[in-house]
N, C-alpha and C positions, 0 to 999 in steps of 0.2 A: 512579458503580460504576469500580472500579479494576478494569482486566483488564489479567492478568499471561502473554504471551505462552507456552506451552511450548517445549522443546526447538528446533529451528529456525525456529522460527515468526517472523511478524512484525506488528506489528498495525500499520494501516496509513489515515491519513485520507486520501480522496481527492481530489483539487483540483480544482474544478471549477472551467474555464478559459468564458469565457463569448465566445462565437461573434460574426464581423464577418463583415459582406455586404462585397464590396467598395464597397459603394458608403455602406459605416460605419454599416451599419445595428446592433445587436446582436439575436438569437436569444435569447428565454429558454431552460431546457435543456431544457422540457419539447418546444418546438420538435425536438430530436436525441436522438434515443432512446441514443444510442452512450452506453459505457463510456468512462469516462475512466479512462488508461494513466499517470499520475504523480498522485505521492504524499505525503506527508508524514509520515515515522513517530511512530509515535506510543509504540512499549515495544518490545522485542526477548524471546527466550526467553535461553536461557543458552550456547545452542550445541546443533551436532551430535554429538550422542554415538556416538562409532566403536567396530569389535564389541570391539574390549580394554578400554574403557574412558574412555580417552581423550574430552574433549571441545574441539572445535574452535571456538573463538569466533568470531559471526557477523564479517561484516563491513562490517553498516548498524551505524550507531549511532541514535537517539533524533535526531530534528528534522531529518536530514537529506529531502533531495527526492529520491525515487525515481521509476524510468521504471519500470516493469511489463510483464508480458504481459498481455494485454488480459481472459484467460476462466483466466485463472488461478486468481487468491485468490480465496476463498469472501465472501461480503458478510454481514455480519452490523449488528443495529442496535440500540443498546444507547441509553437514555435519547432515543429519537425523534431521534441521530444514526448516520450511515452511517458503516461501518469496514468494511476490508475484513481480513482474516487471510491472511495468504501466506507460503508457503516461502524459503524465503534462493535456491533455485534458480528464483522465481518471481518474481527481482528485475535487473533486464536490465543498471541502469544506477545512478550514481549523481551528481546532476544538479548540478553547483557554481552 
């Protein structure tokens, strides 16, 4: 299935990082219920539309690794894979 976000919405694939204790033990995802705050941009909308009809392009592009607000994006599931739909205002930074 192909998803094309509308307007200033962004489709993000969350990056699940393995957590490691100080002793070097890796904790599985089930041990931590915290939401991811990092992800990879999969698709973007055309941009935000102003009152006079002009479109302002988004400042992120597909492939960017981003940092986003923890509880801002909406969770969706497509073909047994989890994604997030966020607005540009939910994106806090692009990670290099």
